[in-house]
N, C-alpha and C positions, 0 to 999 in steps of 0.2 A: 567910561566910553560908551556911547550909544551903539548898540549892535544892530545888525540887519538880520531879521529872522530867517532870511533865505539861506545864510551860511551857518546858522547855529547848528552845531553837531556835524559840520562838514569835515571831510577828509581830503587833503591834497596829496596825491601820491607821487608828486615830482616837483621838488623845489631845489634851486641852487642857493648856496649860502656861503658866507665867509666863515673862517679864513679859507681862501682859495688862491690859486695862482693868478687870478685876475680880480679886479675889484667887483664886489657884489653889493646889492642894495643894503645888506646888513649882515652881521654874523648870524650863526644859527640861533643864538640866544635872542637877539633882536627880533628875528622873524618868528620864532616860536612864541615869544612873549606877546607880540601883536596878535598872532593867530588865536592864542588863548584868550586874550582880552575881547576878541571879536566873537568868541563862543565856539570856535572850531574844536573838533574832537581829536584830530590827529594830523600830523604832517610826516612826510617822508623826504629826507634830505638826500639828494643825489650829487655826488662829486665824480667828475670824469676820472680823476687820477689819484685820489687818495681813498683809503678804506672809510666807509661811512658809519660803521658801527660804533666806533669810539666817539665820534661827534654826537651821534644820537644819544648814547648813554649819558654823556656828560651834560648835554643840553637838557635832557629830561630831568636830570637831578637839579638843574638850575631853574627850570621853569615848571612848576607844579601845575596840575590841572589839565594837561594835554599829553597825549601819547605821542612819542617821537620814535621814528624808525630810520635806519640808514641803508644805503645801497652799497654793494661792492661791485664795481664795474671792471670788466676784464680788458682794460687797456694796458699798454706796455708798462707804465710806471707801477701798476698793481700786479705785474707778473704775467699779464696776458692769459693764455690758456694754461695756467699753472695751478695744478690741484693743491699744491702745498700752500700757495698764496690764498687760494679760495678757502681752504680749511682754516687758515689764520683769520681771514675776514669773517667767517662764520663764528669762530670762537670769540671774536671781538664784538659780536652782536649784530652783524648784518642780517637784515630781514629779506632784502631783495638782492638776487644775483642777476646782474645785467650783462648781456653780451656786449662786445666792444662797441664804442661810440665813435669818438674822434679817430681812433686807430683801426676801425673796421675797414676791411678791404673795400666795401661799398663806399664808405666815406672818402677814402684815399683816392679812389678812381673818379670821384665826382669833380669834373673840371671847374665847377662853379664854387668850389670851396673858397671861403672868404677870409677876411682879416682875422677872425677869431680862431679859425683852424690854424692859420699860419703862426699866430702867437703861441699856440700850444706846442708847436714843433720846436721852438727855441733854435731856429736855424738849421735843424737837422732834416735829413731827407726822410719823407714819410715812408713807413713800411707797414702795409696793411696786414691785419690779422685775418687769416682765412679760417673758415669753419671746416674746410675740406682737407683731406689728404692731398698732397701735391699731384696735380694732373688728373684728379678724379672728382667725382661728386659723392664720395663716401665721407661721412663725418669723421673728424679726427678722433682718435681714441681718447686723448686727454679731455676733449670736449664732452664725450660720452660719459666719462667718469665724473665730470663736474655735474652733469645732469642727474646722475645717480645720487650725488651728494644733495642736490636740491630736493630730490624726492625723499631721501632719507630723513632730512631735517624739516620737511614740509615747508620749504621756503617759497618765495615768489620768484618766478623766472620772468625776466624782461628781455625783449628782443634788442634793446639798445638801438643802434643805428644800422642794423642789418637791412639788406634789401628785402622786399616782400618774399622773394623766392627763398632766400636764406632763412628768413624767419619761419616760413612754413616747414622747411626741412628740419630746423632745430626743434620746433614745437611738436612735430610729428614724433621725433625721437623722445622728446621730453614726455609726451603723452604716453608713449609706449612703456616708459620706465616708471610711470606713476606720479609724475609731477602734476599737481592739482591746481596750482595757482599760476596762471599765465597772463601776462599783459603786454600789449603792443603799444609802444611809445609813439605819441603824436602822429598817427597816420594821416591826419588832416594837413600836416605841414608839407607833405609831398603828394597830396591827393591828386590823382589823374596824371601825375608825372611818374611816380613810382608805384604808389599804392592805389590799386583799383578796387572797386566794390567786390570783384570776384576774389581777389586776394583776401579781403577782409572776411568774406563769407567762409572761406576755407579755414581761416584762423579761428573764427568764432565757433565753427563746427568742432574744433579741437578743444574748445572750452576757454579760449582766450577772451579777455576784455580789451576793448579798444579805448585807449586813453586819449581823449581829444583835448588839444592844447589851446589855451588862451594865447600863449606867446605867439603861436603861428598866425593868429588873426588879430593880434593886438593893434590898436590904432598907432602905437609907437612905431611898429615895423610895417604894418599894412601889407604883409606878404600874401596872406590868404583871405578869401572871403569867408566871413563867419557863416554864411549860408551853406558852405560846404559841410560844416558840422551838423547843421539841421538835416541836410540830405543824408548824411551818414547815419544819423540817429534814426531817421524814418526808415531807411533801408535795412539797418541791422537790428533795430529795436533798442530802446533805452536800457533794457535788461542786460545788454551785452556791451554797454559803454560806460566809461567814467569821464569826468571832467577834471583836468589838471591845469595848473598854470604854466609849468615849466619856467616859473618865475625866479626872481632874485637878481636879474640883470641890473646894472647900475642905473640904466635909463628906463627901467620898467617900474610900474607901481609896486608897492609892497605886495608880496604874494597873496596875503589874505584879502587885500583890497582888489587885486587882480581877479581872484576867484569870485568875489562879490560882483564885480563888473561883468565878468564872463557869464555868470548865471542870469543877470538881468538882460544882457545882450541877447541870449538865447530865448529868454521868455518873451522879449520884444519881437523876436522872429517867429514866435508861435509854438515854442516848446513848452509843454505844460509844467506846472509846478511839481506835479507828482513825478514826472520824468526827471526833472532836475534833482529832486530828493533821491530818486533811485540812483542817479549817476554820481552824486557827491556824498551820499551817506550809506545807502544799502550796499551797493556794489563794491565800493572801496573797503567797507567793513568785511565783506566776504573774502576779498582778496587777501586782506591782512589777518584773517582769522579772528576778528573781533566779534564780541557779542552784538547781535543785530538789534538788541533792545537798547543799545546806547550805554 
């Protein structure tokens, strides 16, 4: 297969894959194999409702030549804010601990939640997972213990689908207990609706990387203008951003191809090749604790 030099050595920190509870572009082996053939260095598989460490370990064994990592996401099927569940996820190989996504209180309160959200509920009433003790703005004790685990094992902490205000509160506590690897998922997907530049500046000041998503501005969905990404990169600096696909949907390009298109889209809009390399190679390697020399 002819590869594109733009994504040789690239790392995608956020990919959906099968087997999953909805159809995906391919299973984790299909996706990793294509990424490896296209010269990528690593991928991170994110599942909303199942522990990702097992999938990552087995896929890495089946697909040589590429590093593979998994996410443990704190939604209800994974135990929510359950430290026992998180310990199990870590022992199974999770590299990223992600705050609630589809089951987050912020997501449940969103009146515009769509077909995908409803499918994941299986007819059940949504119950949002709060990061706070009832009736207060104090972080839950079980959440604080989970943040201490993330620090202890030097894992990556992701904000999942928390609101900007919730993300800041969690990341402040994480920073205080020594978490060194922080990333904010697809803030461009709700840019100016929820995430403002002021929120991003506060998160970056805590050491977080902003993971800008191709899926949010993919021509398939046409939800966000890709110029939003350019604006964020210019305002925050490429040294504080990464590029992710959030890919794997049945009607999306293969994630590796999506990343290639995303990079060229941003280059066309004026982002330099050096900044692209920073965001798809250097910064993701720092987040995952990989050797910067490749």
